[in-house]
C-alpha positions, 0 to 999 in steps of 0.5 A: 556545897563549898564552905569557908570559915570566918578566919578565911573570910577575915583573911579575904577581907584583910587582903582586899581579895576580889570577891563578893559577900552576900548577906541573906538575912532579913532587913532588921538583922542586917541593920543590927550587924553586918560585915558590909556585904551586899544585902539580898534577903533569902526570899529575894535571892532568885529574883535578884540573882542577876546581882550575884557575881558569876566571875569571882568567888561569892561568899553567902552568909546569914546568922548561922549558915542555914539560910545562906546554904539554902540560898547557895543551893537555889543559886547552884540550881541556876548554874552558879559554881562559884559559891561558898557558904560562911560556916556559922554565919555572923554568930561564928564571926562574933565568937571567933573574930569580933566579940563587939559585934551585935548579935541577937 
């Protein structure tokens, strides 16, 4: 499984790099705080797999990195090879990038 740090994600966002960010947390979690990524809860990731890009890098994220790694493995089993897991999820983002973001 390929991973990306929150610092690397921030660099991608700041530079305007072409990639897709997918947040696999539940609705209430996404509403509490998000980084602007596409919201596809883990339970629906295979149903909505057609919304996951295959032609550019895709960063999967959740609260801590566990659910996004599950989603990543499910999509890799479907043939995806362009996926990266966000190490530490939104918790790491708050700890290392933006201490003002709400976490739970």
